[in-house]
N, C-alpha and C positions, 0 to 999 in steps of 0.2 A: 381669413378667415378659412373657407373651405379647405384649401391644400395643409395649413395648419392640421385640421381636422383628419387628412389623410395620411400626413405623415405621422399622426399618433397611431393610428391606424395600423400603418405599415408596422410601425415600431413595435405594436403592441400584438401582432402577430408574429413576428420572428422573436418574441420575449416568450408566447403561450410555446413556440415551436422547441425551444429551448428545454422550458419547464417539463412538456408533453409533447412527444415527438409522434407526429402523426399516427404512427404503427401501433402507439399504447392506446391511443384514443380509440381508435376503430378497432380494438380489440382483437388485434393479432400483434403477435410478437415478430421480431426479426427474423427468427426463426420458421416459424409458421410463412411468414412470405416466403421465405427462401425456399423451402419446401415445395410452396405451390410451383413456384417457378420452376424448381428442377421436373417437375410430376412428369413423367411419361403420358399419364392422362388426357387428354383434352382440359381442356380449361371449361369449355361447355358443360362437362358431365355434373360440376359441382357448383356452376355460375347461378347464383339467387335470379338475377334478372333475366337468363335462359327460362328458368320455371317458369317464372310468372308472364314473359313473353308468350311459353306454349301454354300456359290457362292450367298448369300446374301447383303452383303454390295457392290453397286455400285461403288463405289469409288479407289475400292481394284484392283489391277492388279494381277492375280498370274502369279508367273516367272515358277511354278513350280509346278505339282501335282499330287499324286498318289490318291490309293483307303485309304490311310492311315494319309497323311500328305499332307497339301499346302508351297512355297514358295513365300512370297513377298516381295518387297523394305519395308524396315524399313521409315518411315514417318519423323522420324527424324535421319538423315544419319548420324552418328560419322566417316565414310572415303568415300573413292571414291563408294566404293560397298558396301553396306551396305542391309543384308537381314535378315528375319525374318522368319524361320520352325516353325512351330507348328503342332502339332498331331491333326486329325481331333476329335478326343478322347478328352472329357475337364477333362484335368488333371491339379490341380491348381498350384503346381510349382515342382521343381527340388527337393523339401525337401519332395512330396509325393511320390516319385520313389523308388521303391524298387526291388532288384534283376530279376525280373522279366519284367522290364521294358529298362535293359541294349542293348536287340537287335534294340527299339523303338529309342535310345539314338543315336547308330551307323548309323541307316537308315536317322535318323534327317539329322548328322554329314556327311555323305552319299549325301544327296540332296543339302544340305548347299555348298558342295565342288564341284557336279555338277553345280548347279547354276552359280557358280566362273565361272567353265571352258565356262561351255554357256557364259560370257562375256569377254572374251578371257584370264583370271588372270590362268598364268601358272607357276608360282612361287607359290608352295602351299604349301614354308617355310615362308613365308611371310602373312601366315592370321590370324587369330584369331576366332575361334569357341567357344563359351563358353552360359553359363547361368548366369541370376541376381540370385541372393539368397533372399528369402524373409527376412527383407522387404523392399528391393531395388528394388521390380518389382513394375511396372504400374499399368499391366493387370494380371490378377488373370487365366492367361492359361499358361501354358507351352511353353514358347519360346525358342528358339536356335538362339544367338545373330550368322549373320554369316559376318564378315568384313575381306576387303583387299584392296588395301594392310594394314598389319598393320602397319607397316612403317610410313602409312601416318593417322595415326585415329588423329583427329582432336586433336588439345593440351586442346581446355579447354573442349573435354569428354573423353578424356584417363584414368583419375580417375574410371569411373565407367566401364573400360573393365581390370585393371588391376587383375592379374591370382593370386590367392593365398591369397587373401583377403577375407572379409568378404561378400565382394558386389560381388564376381562374380569367378566360376569355370569355368574351363577350359571342354570342352565337356573328353577329354582324361581322367582328375584328378574325374569327375562324374563314367566313366566307370569303371574307375580302383574300385573306392567306391563300385558303385552297385557292380560288379563282386564278389568283396570279402564275399557279401552278410550282408554289414554291415549295417543297415537301413542310409535311410539318412536324417529322422528327429534330426534335433538338432546336425547333427555329420558333416556337410559342414563345410572344411575346416580346420579343429581341429588338 
């Protein structure tokens, strides 16, 4: 039964991409994305997550922070508790990571779990931690999604957080890949 639901969700995800490409649902056109990638200015200059991590966004309340990363609530929560953990250092995405980044990914996951515990979440088996993979990212700055309870992820958003798809990689799978020394470029979920 579970595999039948998974199959339905994957087909739904593909159908949704055909109806509304990811670039449209994130409010950017292909032209805007192309312009951003051609821009000679640093992507950090206009990166909302860089602004947040530097305390320059007055609308975002930090839930946790340290010298290397910050944690805050997702503005479009898919579960009762939905946080993002971002490094202060601008890293484009999980496909930019190498073996040397494994400790960073682990620290991000640890901060996410701590944020959940701060909120009274005790069932660490019913959580989902992971990264969206290009091109399914809306902000070009590495960010870990932390969701709890995973059993209560909104049905309309669930397709975005299915493990072992081209859209989403769990923190455990990413760490295994990084610790193996395999480059993540073009290799995630293969």
